[in-house]
Structures are given as C-alpha cells and as structure tokens.
C-alpha positions as CSV (number, residue, x, y, z in Angstrom):
1,X,-74.3,-0.8,117.3
2,X,-75.7,-3.7,115.3
3,X,-77.6,-3.2,112.1
4,X,-81.3,-4.1,112.4
5,X,-82.4,-7.3,110.6
6,X,-84.7,-5.6,108.1
7,X,-81.8,-3.3,107.0
8,X,-79.5,-6.2,106.6
9,X,-81.9,-8.0,104.3
10,X,-82.3,-4.8,102.2
11,X,-78.6,-4.2,102.1
12,X,-77.9,-7.8,101.1
13,X,-79.7,-7.4,97.8
14,X,-76.8,-5.2,96.6
15,X,-74.1,-6.6,98.9
16,X,-74.8,-10.4,99.5
17,X,-72.3,-10.6,102.3
18,X,-74.6,-8.4,104.4
19,X,-76.8,-11.5,104.8
20,X,-74.2,-13.4,106.9
21,X,-75.0,-11.6,110.2
22,X,-78.6,-12.8,109.9
23,X,-77.4,-16.4,109.9
24,X,-75.2,-15.7,112.9
25,X,-78.1,-14.1,114.8
26,X,-80.9,-16.5,114.0
27,X,-79.4,-19.9,113.0
28,X,-79.3,-21.2,116.6
29,X,-83.0,-20.5,117.2
30,X,-84.1,-21.9,113.8
31,X,-81.8,-24.9,114.3
32,X,-83.4,-25.7,117.7
33,X,-86.8,-25.6,116.1
34,X,-85.7,-27.9,113.3
35,X,-83.9,-30.2,115.6
36,X,-87.0,-30.7,117.7
37,X,-89.0,-31.5,114.6
38,X,-86.6,-33.8,112.7
39,X,-83.6,-34.5,114.9
40,X,-80.4,-35.2,113.0
41,X,-81.7,-33.7,109.8
42,X,-81.8,-30.3,111.3
43,X,-78.3,-29.3,110.0
44,X,-79.3,-30.0,106.4
45,X,-82.7,-28.3,106.8
46,X,-81.1,-25.3,108.4
47,X,-78.8,-24.9,105.5
48,X,-81.7,-25.3,103.1
49,X,-83.8,-22.8,105.0
50,X,-81.1,-20.1,104.8
51,X,-80.4,-20.9,101.2
52,X,-84.1,-20.3,100.4
53,X,-84.1,-17.2,102.5
54,X,-81.0,-15.9,100.7
55,X,-82.5,-16.6,97.3
56,X,-85.8,-14.9,98.3
57,X,-84.4,-12.0,100.2
58,X,-85.5,-9.5,97.6
59,X,-89.2,-10.5,98.2
60,X,-88.9,-10.0,102.0
61,X,-91.4,-7.4,103.3
62,X,-90.4,-5.5,106.4
63,X,-93.9,-5.3,107.7
64,X,-93.2,-5.3,111.4
65,X,-93.3,-9.1,112.0
66,X,-89.5,-9.5,111.7
67,X,-86.9,-11.6,110.1
68,X,-87.0,-14.5,112.6
69,X,-90.7,-15.3,112.0
70,X,-90.0,-15.1,108.3
71,X,-87.2,-17.6,108.7
72,X,-89.5,-19.9,110.8
73,X,-92.0,-19.7,107.9
74,X,-89.3,-20.8,105.4
75,X,-88.2,-23.5,107.8
76,X,-91.7,-24.8,108.2
77,X,-92.2,-24.9,104.4
78,X,-88.9,-26.8,104.0
79,X,-90.1,-29.2,106.7
80,X,-93.4,-29.7,104.8
81,X,-91.3,-31.3,102.0
82,X,-90.0,-33.7,104.6
83,X,-93.2,-34.3,106.4
84,X,-93.4,-38.0,105.6
85,X,-90.1,-38.5,107.3
86,X,-91.3,-36.5,110.3
87,X,-94.4,-38.6,110.7
88,X,-92.5,-41.8,110.3
89,X,-90.1,-40.6,113.0
90,X,-92.9,-39.9,115.4
91,X,-94.5,-43.3,114.7
92,X,-91.1,-45.0,115.2
93,X,-90.7,-43.2,118.6
94,X,-94.1,-44.3,119.6
95,X,-93.2,-47.9,118.8
96,X,-89.9,-47.9,120.7
97,X,-89.8,-50.2,123.7
98,X,-89.2,-48.7,127.1
99,X,-85.5,-48.4,127.8
100,X,-84.0,-49.7,130.9
101,X,-81.6,-47.2,132.5
102,X,-79.6,-47.9,135.7
103,X,-81.8,-47.4,138.7
104,X,-80.8,-45.1,141.4
105,X,-83.8,-45.5,143.5
106,X,-87.5,-46.2,143.4
107,X,-88.5,-42.6,142.7
108,X,-86.0,-42.4,139.8
109,X,-87.4,-45.6,138.3
110,X,-91.0,-44.3,138.5
111,X,-90.0,-41.0,137.0
112,X,-88.3,-42.7,134.0
113,X,-91.3,-45.0,133.5
114,X,-93.6,-42.0,133.5
115,X,-91.4,-40.1,131.0
116,X,-91.2,-43.1,128.7
117,X,-95.0,-43.5,128.6
118,X,-95.5,-39.8,128.1
119,X,-92.9,-39.7,125.3
120,X,-94.5,-42.5,123.4
121,X,-98.0,-41.2,123.8
122,X,-96.9,-37.7,122.8
123,X,-95.1,-39.0,119.7
124,X,-98.2,-40.9,118.7
125,X,-100.4,-37.8,119.2
126,X,-98.0,-35.6,117.1
127,X,-97.9,-38.2,114.4
128,X,-101.7,-38.3,114.3
129,X,-102.1,-34.6,113.9
130,X,-102.7,-33.2,110.4
131,X,-99.8,-31.2,109.0
132,X,-101.4,-27.7,109.6
133,X,-102.3,-28.5,113.2
134,X,-98.9,-29.9,113.9
135,X,-97.1,-26.9,112.4
136,X,-99.2,-24.4,114.5
137,X,-98.7,-26.5,117.7
138,X,-94.9,-26.8,117.3
139,X,-94.4,-23.2,116.2
140,X,-96.2,-22.2,119.4
141,X,-94.5,-24.7,121.7
142,X,-91.0,-24.9,120.3
143,X,-90.5,-21.6,118.5
144,X,-92.6,-19.6,121.0
145,X,-94.2,-17.5,118.3
146,X,-97.3,-15.4,118.9
147,X,-100.6,-16.1,117.0
148,X,-99.9,-13.2,114.8
149,X,-96.4,-14.3,114.0
150,X,-97.6,-17.9,113.2
151,X,-100.4,-16.5,111.0
152,X,-97.8,-14.5,109.0
153,X,-95.3,-17.4,108.9
154,X,-97.9,-19.8,107.5
155,X,-99.9,-17.3,105.5
156,X,-103.2,-18.0,107.2
157,X,-105.6,-15.9,109.2
158,X,-105.1,-15.5,113.0
159,X,-108.5,-17.2,113.6
160,X,-107.2,-20.2,111.7
161,X,-104.2,-20.3,113.9
162,X,-106.4,-20.2,117.0
163,X,-108.7,-23.0,115.7
164,X,-105.8,-25.2,114.6
165,X,-104.0,-24.7,118.0
166,X,-107.2,-25.5,119.9
167,X,-107.8,-28.7,117.8
168,X,-104.1,-29.8,118.2
169,X,-104.2,-29.2,122.0
170,X,-107.5,-31.1,122.3
171,X,-106.2,-34.1,120.3
172,X,-102.9,-34.1,122.2
173,X,-104.7,-33.8,125.6
174,X,-107.1,-36.7,124.6
175,X,-104.2,-38.8,123.6
176,X,-102.5,-38.3,127.0
177,X,-105.7,-38.7,129.0
178,X,-105.2,-42.4,129.7
179,X,-101.9,-41.6,131.3
180,X,-103.5,-38.9,133.5
181,X,-106.3,-41.3,134.5
182,X,-103.8,-44.0,135.4
183,X,-101.8,-41.5,137.4
184,X,-104.9,-40.3,139.3
185,X,-105.9,-43.9,140.1
186,X,-102.5,-44.9,141.5
C-alpha cells in the first residue's frame, strides 16, 4: 500500500528522504507540462520545481486540492521567471518557414500543410496572450486541471480562472479564424 501524498509531504519534514516518492509519482506529469511550455528547458525547470517544492514542503497545506496541483503551481511560478524565453520561443515558432517533408501522397501533403499553418498561427496566438491568460489556458489544456485546481495553483479566484480562460480561448479562436475560413472556402 502506498503512502498518500499529503502524508509523504508531512513525513518529509522530519525525514527528508520521504519526499523522494513524490518525485517518482509526479515528475513525469510535471515534466510533460513543462516540456510543452518550454521544450528542452523542461529538465532544468523540473529540477528547479522539485527543489522549490522540497524547500517549501513545510508550508504545504493539505487542503484537499492535492500535491500535484501544488507542484503545477510551483512549476508555473518557475516558468514565470522564464516567460521571456517562452514568448520568444512561440514567436520563433511562428516565424519558422514551412518544412518540406517527403510526400507520400496528395492527402499527406495537404495534412502536413494544414498542420504547419495551424502550428504557426497557434504559436503566434500563444505568444500574444498575456501571461495570466496563457497560464490558465495551458494548465487547462496541457495539465488537465479543473478550474478549482487552477485557482488554487495560481492563487486567484475561480471566477478569474473562468474569465481568463474565456478570454484566452476567444483570442486563440480569433487567431485561427483565417485558417477556418480558408478551409471552408476550399
């Protein structure tokens, strides 16, 4: 029987080695979230996230939200310090030329062209979002957190989560609208 996360955090205050199973359990999910946000920097940011969590373990509150959302919150705060690099990455992706892959047929070529156009437009839209809206959108889409979990992670009211997510989706949808219109016309 495995020890619940909240108990491990509590035990780790007196016995630091008790924190290790939390890394084993949650590092893959936090790493996926970080990798989607910053690519190759994910390993470094994951290490920083767990170092911060370890140092702050005595301030963890077992209030029913859970350790994983707490870790996502720390990861998001670590990311905030790297936000300039993230925005630059999205802008760079948006500027990349279409790549030419070997064709295996007309349908494959059309699919690749559509994916390239979507990738560039989506990267531009993400780069254009303000930090708070981008954090809420990506915690929803990539970490699959609930509104309540996101509110707890970011330290904002649930209503703010809803309004930021609505705004981020609208901006993203508007950015992708030209692609939908072009698709409908073809």
